[in-house]
A tleap script that builds the chain and sets N, CA, C and O, in Angstrom:
source leaprc.protein.ff14SB
mol = sequence {
  NMET GLN LYS GLN LYS LEU TRP SER LEU LEU
  PHE LEU PHE VAL PRO ILE PHE SER VAL VAL
  ILE PHE ILE VAL ALA PRO SER GLN GLY TRP
  TRP LEU PRO GLU ASN VAL SER SER PHE GLY
  ALA ASP VAL ASP HIE LEU PHE MET VAL ILE
  LEU TRP ILE VAL THR VAL ALA PHE ILE GLY
  THR GLN ALA LEU LEU VAL TYR SER LEU PHE
  LYS TYR GLY SER ARG GLY GLY LYS ALA CPHE
}
set mol.1.N position { 0.919 -0.915 -0.338 }
set mol.1.CA position { -0.103 -0.401 -0.004 }
set mol.1.C position { 1.087 1.519 0.006 }
set mol.1.O position { 2.094 1.830 0.642 }
set mol.2.N position { 0.296 2.236 -0.953 }
set mol.2.CA position { 1.412 3.118 -0.858 }
set mol.2.C position { 1.186 3.940 0.053 }
set mol.2.O position { 0.027 3.890 0.464 }
set mol.3.N position { 2.130 5.015 0.754 }
set mol.3.CA position { 2.489 5.933 2.058 }
set mol.3.C position { 0.718 7.397 1.864 }
set mol.3.O position { 0.117 7.802 2.859 }
set mol.4.N position { 0.347 7.828 0.391 }
set mol.4.CA position { -0.724 8.686 0.394 }
set mol.4.C position { -1.652 7.840 1.262 }
set mol.4.O position { -1.979 8.331 2.342 }
set mol.5.N position { -2.347 6.050 0.777 }
set mol.5.CA position { -3.033 5.861 1.407 }
set mol.5.C position { -2.756 5.356 2.463 }
set mol.5.O position { -3.553 4.471 2.771 }
set mol.6.N position { -2.144 5.488 3.010 }
set mol.6.CA position { -1.966 5.235 4.776 }
set mol.6.C position { -2.632 6.326 5.377 }
set mol.6.O position { -3.438 6.167 6.294 }
set mol.7.N position { -2.324 7.456 4.892 }
set mol.7.CA position { -2.559 8.622 5.337 }
set mol.7.C position { -4.052 8.838 4.899 }
set mol.7.O position { -4.812 9.719 5.299 }
set mol.8.N position { -4.188 8.310 4.416 }
set mol.8.CA position { -6.438 8.103 4.299 }
set mol.8.C position { -6.747 7.691 5.071 }
set mol.8.O position { -7.841 8.107 5.452 }
set mol.9.N position { -6.201 6.768 5.777 }
set mol.9.CA position { -6.492 5.286 7.071 }
set mol.9.C position { -6.069 5.984 8.465 }
set mol.9.O position { -6.341 5.552 9.585 }
set mol.10.N position { -5.357 7.135 8.163 }
set mol.10.CA position { -5.512 8.217 9.379 }
set mol.10.C position { -6.647 8.751 9.747 }
set mol.10.O position { -7.117 8.656 10.881 }
set mol.11.N position { -7.444 9.687 8.264 }
set mol.11.CA position { -8.094 9.948 8.647 }
set mol.11.C position { -9.214 9.700 8.947 }
set mol.11.O position { -10.033 10.397 9.546 }
set mol.12.N position { -9.349 8.016 8.268 }
set mol.12.CA position { -10.298 7.180 8.749 }
set mol.12.C position { -10.606 7.093 10.348 }
set mol.12.O position { -11.661 7.391 10.907 }
set mol.13.N position { -9.303 6.565 10.979 }
set mol.13.CA position { -9.544 6.735 12.298 }
set mol.13.C position { -9.985 7.853 12.864 }
set mol.13.O position { -10.972 7.761 13.594 }
set mol.14.N position { -9.590 8.670 12.733 }
set mol.14.CA position { -10.636 9.957 13.675 }
set mol.14.C position { -11.928 9.807 13.883 }
set mol.14.O position { -12.538 9.397 14.871 }
set mol.15.N position { -12.371 10.270 12.602 }
set mol.15.CA position { -14.131 9.942 12.999 }
set mol.15.C position { -14.735 8.346 13.295 }
set mol.15.O position { -15.926 8.055 13.406 }
set mol.16.N position { -13.805 7.600 13.369 }
set mol.16.CA position { -14.656 6.207 14.482 }
set mol.16.C position { -14.027 6.224 15.297 }
set mol.16.O position { -14.197 5.214 15.980 }
set mol.17.N position { -13.270 6.894 15.694 }
set mol.17.CA position { -12.979 7.342 17.060 }
set mol.17.C position { -13.816 8.052 17.857 }
set mol.17.O position { -14.251 7.925 19.002 }
set mol.18.N position { -13.950 8.927 16.860 }
set mol.18.CA position { -14.844 10.116 17.436 }
set mol.18.C position { -16.520 9.785 17.618 }
set mol.18.O position { -17.281 10.515 18.253 }
set mol.19.N position { -16.947 8.447 16.875 }
set mol.19.CA position { -17.848 8.307 16.682 }
set mol.19.C position { -18.437 7.596 18.198 }
set mol.19.O position { -19.420 7.975 18.835 }
set mol.20.N position { -17.206 6.093 18.642 }
set mol.20.CA position { -17.057 5.551 19.572 }
set mol.20.C position { -17.250 6.669 21.156 }
set mol.20.O position { -17.916 6.475 22.173 }
set mol.21.N position { -16.585 7.521 20.863 }
set mol.21.CA position { -16.699 8.328 22.085 }
set mol.21.C position { -17.906 8.748 22.266 }
set mol.21.O position { -18.377 8.742 23.403 }
set mol.22.N position { -18.626 9.187 21.197 }
set mol.22.CA position { -19.964 9.769 21.198 }
set mol.22.C position { -21.034 8.704 21.861 }
set mol.22.O position { -21.806 9.141 22.714 }
set mol.23.N position { -21.085 7.542 21.547 }
set mol.23.CA position { -21.480 6.401 21.972 }
set mol.23.C position { -21.264 5.715 23.250 }
set mol.23.O position { -22.120 4.896 23.586 }
set mol.24.N position { -20.228 5.922 24.039 }
set mol.24.CA position { -19.422 5.301 24.729 }
set mol.24.C position { -19.648 6.985 26.360 }
set mol.24.O position { -19.620 6.872 27.586 }
set mol.25.N position { -19.804 8.034 25.622 }
set mol.25.CA position { -19.759 8.877 27.384 }
set mol.25.C position { -20.893 8.902 27.764 }
set mol.25.O position { -21.143 8.605 28.932 }
set mol.26.N position { -22.085 9.334 26.703 }
set mol.26.CA position { -23.418 9.663 27.853 }
set mol.26.C position { -23.462 8.131 29.105 }
set mol.26.O position { -23.565 8.345 30.313 }
set mol.27.N position { -23.388 7.009 28.662 }
set mol.27.CA position { -23.443 5.734 29.564 }
set mol.27.C position { -22.463 5.721 30.675 }
set mol.27.O position { -22.673 5.045 31.682 }
set mol.28.N position { -20.768 6.875 30.438 }
set mol.28.CA position { -20.338 6.675 31.237 }
set mol.28.C position { -20.455 7.949 32.499 }
set mol.28.O position { -19.894 7.980 33.594 }
set mol.29.N position { -21.419 8.966 31.861 }
set mol.29.CA position { -21.417 10.045 32.649 }
set mol.29.C position { -20.542 11.346 32.573 }
set mol.29.O position { -20.467 12.318 33.324 }
set mol.30.N position { -19.790 10.965 31.185 }
set mol.30.CA position { -18.736 12.171 30.632 }
set mol.30.C position { -19.700 13.066 30.325 }
set mol.30.O position { -19.333 14.168 30.732 }
set mol.31.N position { -20.763 13.122 29.799 }
set mol.31.CA position { -21.069 14.739 29.164 }
set mol.31.C position { -21.706 15.426 29.740 }
set mol.31.O position { -21.871 16.425 29.040 }
set mol.32.N position { -22.247 15.530 30.724 }
set mol.32.CA position { -23.299 16.300 30.932 }
set mol.32.C position { -23.478 16.823 32.955 }
set mol.32.O position { -23.968 15.941 33.660 }
set mol.33.N position { -23.249 17.586 33.357 }
set mol.33.CA position { -23.900 17.446 34.664 }
set mol.33.C position { -24.773 17.716 35.291 }
set mol.33.O position { -25.447 18.605 34.772 }
set mol.34.N position { -25.159 17.342 36.299 }
set mol.34.CA position { -26.892 16.522 37.037 }
set mol.34.C position { -27.204 18.083 36.739 }
set mol.34.O position { -26.409 19.022 36.774 }
set mol.35.N position { -28.557 18.093 36.442 }
set mol.35.CA position { -29.387 19.099 36.720 }
set mol.35.C position { -29.899 19.641 37.884 }
set mol.35.O position { -30.504 19.177 38.851 }
set mol.36.N position { -29.494 20.787 37.542 }
set mol.36.CA position { -30.483 21.638 39.266 }
set mol.36.C position { -31.229 22.686 39.152 }
set mol.36.O position { -31.610 23.423 40.061 }
set mol.37.N position { -31.571 22.809 37.381 }
set mol.37.CA position { -32.317 23.820 37.300 }
set mol.37.C position { -34.002 22.877 36.934 }
set mol.37.O position { -34.140 21.654 36.921 }
set mol.38.N position { -35.227 24.075 36.641 }
set mol.38.CA position { -36.305 23.408 35.772 }
set mol.38.C position { -36.091 23.278 34.470 }
set mol.38.O position { -36.846 22.563 33.811 }
set mol.39.N position { -35.064 23.922 33.901 }
set mol.39.CA position { -34.759 24.009 31.963 }
set mol.39.C position { -33.994 22.837 31.761 }
set mol.39.O position { -34.329 22.164 30.786 }
set mol.40.N position { -32.861 22.348 32.580 }
set mol.40.CA position { -31.728 21.479 32.629 }
set mol.40.C position { -32.283 20.262 31.513 }
set mol.40.O position { -31.620 19.795 30.587 }
set mol.41.N position { -33.474 19.957 31.830 }
set mol.41.CA position { -33.418 18.478 30.945 }
set mol.41.C position { -33.493 19.258 29.315 }
set mol.41.O position { -32.700 18.820 28.481 }
set mol.42.N position { -34.432 20.383 28.901 }
set mol.42.CA position { -34.497 20.898 27.887 }
set mol.42.C position { -33.434 21.565 27.429 }
set mol.42.O position { -33.553 22.189 26.375 }
set mol.43.N position { -32.293 21.560 28.077 }
set mol.43.CA position { -30.729 22.349 27.792 }
set mol.43.C position { -30.138 20.964 27.389 }
set mol.43.O position { -29.735 20.806 26.237 }
set mol.44.N position { -30.073 19.934 28.325 }
set mol.44.CA position { -29.258 18.695 27.802 }
set mol.44.C position { -30.067 18.214 26.463 }
set mol.44.O position { -29.352 17.691 25.609 }
set mol.45.N position { -31.502 18.322 26.157 }
set mol.45.CA position { -31.871 17.640 25.305 }
set mol.45.C position { -31.377 18.214 23.784 }
set mol.45.O position { -30.992 17.505 22.854 }
set mol.46.N position { -31.529 20.136 23.788 }
set mol.46.CA position { -31.215 20.855 22.756 }
set mol.46.C position { -29.286 20.345 22.630 }
set mol.46.O position { -29.102 20.071 21.444 }
set mol.47.N position { -28.297 20.209 23.222 }
set mol.47.CA position { -26.847 19.847 23.467 }
set mol.47.C position { -27.009 18.776 22.531 }
set mol.47.O position { -26.448 18.769 21.435 }
set mol.48.N position { -27.957 17.649 23.046 }
set mol.48.CA position { -27.359 16.195 22.110 }
set mol.48.C position { -28.446 16.157 20.643 }
set mol.48.O position { -28.258 15.147 19.965 }
set mol.49.N position { -29.338 16.948 20.195 }
set mol.49.CA position { -29.775 17.301 19.520 }
set mol.49.C position { -28.778 18.148 18.091 }
set mol.49.O position { -28.703 18.199 16.863 }
set mol.50.N position { -28.317 18.559 19.042 }
set mol.50.CA position { -27.093 20.159 17.953 }
set mol.50.C position { -25.864 18.895 17.852 }
set mol.50.O position { -25.147 19.041 16.862 }
set mol.51.N position { -25.611 18.010 18.492 }
set mol.51.CA position { -24.531 16.955 18.766 }
set mol.51.C position { -24.830 15.674 17.757 }
set mol.51.O position { -23.889 14.960 17.408 }
set mol.52.N position { -25.958 15.459 17.378 }
set mol.52.CA position { -26.211 14.525 16.226 }
set mol.52.C position { -26.273 14.996 15.202 }
set mol.52.O position { -25.983 14.254 14.264 }
set mol.53.N position { -26.630 16.280 14.921 }
set mol.53.CA position { -26.489 17.066 13.567 }
set mol.53.C position { -25.228 17.201 12.988 }
set mol.53.O position { -25.025 16.953 11.799 }
set mol.54.N position { -24.053 17.719 14.053 }
set mol.54.CA position { -23.029 18.277 13.788 }
set mol.54.C position { -22.362 16.458 13.850 }
set mol.54.O position { -22.028 16.244 12.685 }
set mol.55.N position { -22.139 15.498 14.476 }
set mol.55.CA position { -21.978 14.163 14.243 }
set mol.55.C position { -21.757 13.532 12.654 }
set mol.55.O position { -20.796 13.059 12.046 }
set mol.56.N position { -23.264 13.809 12.323 }
set mol.56.CA position { -23.670 13.620 11.048 }
set mol.56.C position { -22.787 14.326 10.018 }
set mol.56.O position { -22.021 13.579 9.409 }
set mol.57.N position { -22.757 15.427 9.759 }
set mol.57.CA position { -22.099 16.246 9.191 }
set mol.57.C position { -20.594 15.712 9.254 }
set mol.57.O position { -19.896 15.343 8.310 }
set mol.58.N position { -20.263 15.771 10.671 }
set mol.58.CA position { -18.754 15.611 10.437 }
set mol.58.C position { -18.117 14.094 9.857 }
set mol.58.O position { -16.960 13.952 9.460 }
set mol.59.N position { -19.202 12.966 9.913 }
set mol.59.CA position { -19.215 11.225 9.749 }
set mol.59.C position { -19.334 12.068 8.249 }
set mol.59.O position { -18.196 12.393 7.912 }
set mol.60.N position { -20.244 12.468 7.364 }
set mol.60.CA position { -20.230 12.601 6.001 }
set mol.60.C position { -18.579 13.344 5.244 }
set mol.60.O position { -17.773 12.959 4.397 }
set mol.61.N position { -18.721 14.562 6.130 }
set mol.61.CA position { -17.022 15.539 5.321 }
set mol.61.C position { -15.843 14.389 5.614 }
set mol.61.O position { -14.959 14.219 4.775 }
set mol.62.N position { -15.875 13.610 6.845 }
set mol.62.CA position { -14.689 12.758 6.606 }
set mol.62.C position { -14.936 11.465 6.036 }
set mol.62.O position { -13.913 10.820 5.808 }
set mol.63.N position { -15.642 11.110 5.849 }
set mol.63.CA position { -15.975 9.630 4.430 }
set mol.63.C position { -15.676 10.277 2.924 }
set mol.63.O position { -15.252 9.669 1.942 }
set mol.64.N position { -16.030 11.732 3.034 }
set mol.64.CA position { -15.450 12.517 1.218 }
set mol.64.C position { -13.947 12.791 1.413 }
set mol.64.O position { -13.126 12.947 0.509 }
set mol.65.N position { -13.727 12.822 2.700 }
set mol.65.CA position { -12.385 13.096 2.472 }
set mol.65.C position { -11.287 12.266 2.337 }
set mol.65.O position { -10.204 12.508 1.804 }
set mol.66.N position { -11.888 10.748 3.153 }
set mol.66.CA position { -11.309 9.788 3.236 }
set mol.66.C position { -11.317 9.029 1.674 }
set mol.66.O position { -10.405 8.340 1.218 }
set mol.67.N position { -12.817 9.419 0.900 }
set mol.67.CA position { -12.523 8.520 -0.503 }
set mol.67.C position { -11.784 9.601 -1.347 }
set mol.67.O position { -11.098 8.928 -2.116 }
set mol.68.N position { -11.605 10.636 -1.559 }
set mol.68.CA position { -10.867 11.415 -2.145 }
set mol.68.C position { -9.317 11.336 -2.335 }
set mol.68.O position { -8.677 11.371 -3.386 }
set mol.69.N position { -8.801 11.198 -0.809 }
set mol.69.CA position { -7.545 10.741 -0.367 }
set mol.69.C position { -7.176 9.259 -0.817 }
set mol.69.O position { -6.006 8.946 -1.039 }
set mol.70.N position { -8.085 8.487 -0.922 }
set mol.70.CA position { -8.285 7.257 -1.768 }
set mol.70.C position { -8.057 6.875 -3.240 }
set mol.70.O position { -7.480 6.025 -3.918 }
set mol.71.N position { -8.655 7.729 -3.336 }
set mol.71.CA position { -8.876 7.587 -5.046 }
set mol.71.C position { -7.897 8.594 -5.763 }
set mol.71.O position { -7.293 8.044 -6.683 }
set mol.72.N position { -7.616 9.776 -5.606 }
set mol.72.CA position { -6.764 10.745 -6.056 }
set mol.72.C position { -5.237 10.762 -5.267 }
set mol.72.O position { -4.286 11.324 -5.809 }
set mol.73.N position { -5.128 10.232 -4.213 }
set mol.73.CA position { -3.689 10.058 -3.645 }
set mol.73.C position { -2.515 9.828 -4.300 }
set mol.73.O position { -1.539 10.524 -4.020 }
set mol.74.N position { -2.443 8.956 -5.138 }
set mol.74.CA position { -1.581 8.781 -5.629 }
set mol.74.C position { -1.364 9.189 -7.093 }
set mol.74.O position { -1.134 8.387 -7.998 }
set mol.75.N position { -1.463 10.537 -7.233 }
set mol.75.CA position { -1.353 10.939 -8.483 }
set mol.75.C position { -0.111 11.455 -9.094 }
set mol.75.O position { -0.093 12.309 -9.981 }
set mol.76.N position { 0.801 10.960 -8.636 }
set mol.76.CA position { 2.435 11.407 -9.027 }
set mol.76.C position { 2.809 12.459 -8.512 }
set mol.76.O position { 3.958 12.728 -8.862 }
set mol.77.N position { 2.265 13.358 -7.679 }
set mol.77.CA position { 2.571 14.395 -7.693 }
set mol.77.C position { 1.676 15.569 -8.395 }
set mol.77.O position { 2.164 16.628 -8.000 }
set mol.78.N position { 0.605 15.832 -9.242 }
set mol.78.CA position { -0.147 16.072 -10.358 }
set mol.78.C position { -1.022 16.893 -8.845 }
set mol.78.O position { -1.343 16.462 -7.738 }
set mol.79.N position { -1.146 18.138 -9.477 }
set mol.79.CA position { -2.176 18.884 -8.705 }
set mol.79.C position { -3.699 18.877 -9.105 }
set mol.79.O position { -4.707 19.057 -8.421 }
set mol.80.N position { -3.569 18.676 -10.110 }
set mol.80.CA position { -5.397 18.382 -10.752 }
set mol.80.C position { -5.028 18.231 -12.181 }
set mol.80.O position { -5.900 18.019 -13.024 }
savepdb mol mol.pdb
quit
């Protein structure tokens, strides 16, 4: 495997690691502090909705980046 394709695998590892942390963190109590107000649950829900939206966008852009690096990474120095 060429050196350029190995870099694309590094860019693939980052989103996988991020998604695993995203799934594991709430069950371990790493995300949010205890609710001490009447609207704390609403704020937590909004946080999770925004986090899901950003996660989907992040995975999409990283997938496109890895695909581009894997497909076009071995052009031999040609920019376009």
